[in-house]
C-alpha positions in Angstrom: -11.1 22.0 -24.7 -10.4 18.3 -23.8 -7.1 18.2 -25.7 -3.6 17.8 -24.2 -1.3 20.8 -25.0 2.4 20.9 -24.8 2.2 22.3 -21.2 0.0 19.5 -19.8 2.2 16.7 -21.7 5.4 18.3 -19.9 3.7 18.1 -16.6 2.7 14.5 -17.0 6.1 13.6 -18.1 7.7 15.3 -15.0 5.3 13.4 -12.8 6.1 10.1 -14.5 9.8 10.9 -14.0 9.3 11.7 -10.5 7.2 8.5 -9.6 9.3 5.9 -11.8 12.8 7.5 -11.9 15.0 8.1 -15.1 16.2 4.6 -14.9 12.8 3.0 -15.4 11.5 5.2 -18.2 13.3 3.2 -21.1 11.9 0.0 -19.7 8.4 1.5 -19.3 8.7 3.0 -22.9 9.7 -0.4 -24.4 6.9 -2.3 -22.5 4.4 0.5 -23.7 5.6 0.2 -27.3 5.3 -3.7 -27.3 1.8 -3.5 -25.9 0.6 -1.1 -28.5 2.1 -3.0 -31.3 0.6 -6.3 -30.1 -2.8 -4.7 -29.7 -2.5 -3.4 -33.3 -1.3 -6.7 -34.5 -4.3 -8.5 -32.9 -6.8 -6.0 -33.8 -6.0 -6.2 -37.4 -5.2 -9.9 -37.6 -8.7 -11.3 -38.1 -7.4 -14.4 -40.0 -5.6 -15.7 -36.7 -8.9 -16.3 -35.1 -10.1 -20.0 -35.1 -13.8 -20.0 -35.6 -14.2 -23.8 -36.3 -16.6 -25.3 -33.8 -14.9 -27.7 -31.3 -15.2 -31.4 -31.8 -18.1 -32.9 -29.9 -17.3 -34.7 -26.8 -18.8 -37.7 -25.2 -21.5 -37.0 -22.6 -20.7 -38.2 -19.1 -22.3 -41.5 -18.2 -25.1 -41.3 -15.5 -24.8 -43.2 -12.4 -27.4 -45.9 -11.6 -30.3 -44.8 -9.4 -29.5 -44.8 -5.7 -25.7 -45.1 -6.1 -23.9 -41.9 -4.6 -21.0 -40.3 -6.5 -17.7 -41.7 -5.3 -15.2 -39.1 -3.9 -11.6 -40.0 -4.0 -9.9 -39.8 -0.6 -13.2 -40.0 1.5 -13.2 -43.4 3.1 -15.9 -43.1 5.7 -18.1 -40.2 6.9 -19.6 -39.7 10.2 -22.7 -37.5 11.0 -22.1 -34.9 13.7 -24.8 -33.1 15.4 -24.3 -29.6 17.0 -26.0 -28.8 20.3 -27.1 -25.4 20.8 
C-alpha cells in the first residue's frame, strides 16, 4: 500500500508522454536530472555556506527636530479637500 508498482509507473509515463509530447521528454529529463544533482550538491556541501557575521554598517543620521524628510522629485504639495 502506498508504493508505486510497474503498472502505475507506466500509466504515469503515458500521461506525461501525452501531455508534453515525445520531443520534450529528453529536455524534461535533462532538467530534472540537473535539478536533482544541484539539490544533492547543495544539501551535502555544508562548507560552501558563509556563516561569518556581516560587517557593521553605519547607522543612518537622524534629521533635526521639526525638519521633514526630503523627497526627490517633489517640489510643492497642495492640500486638496474632498467635498462629500
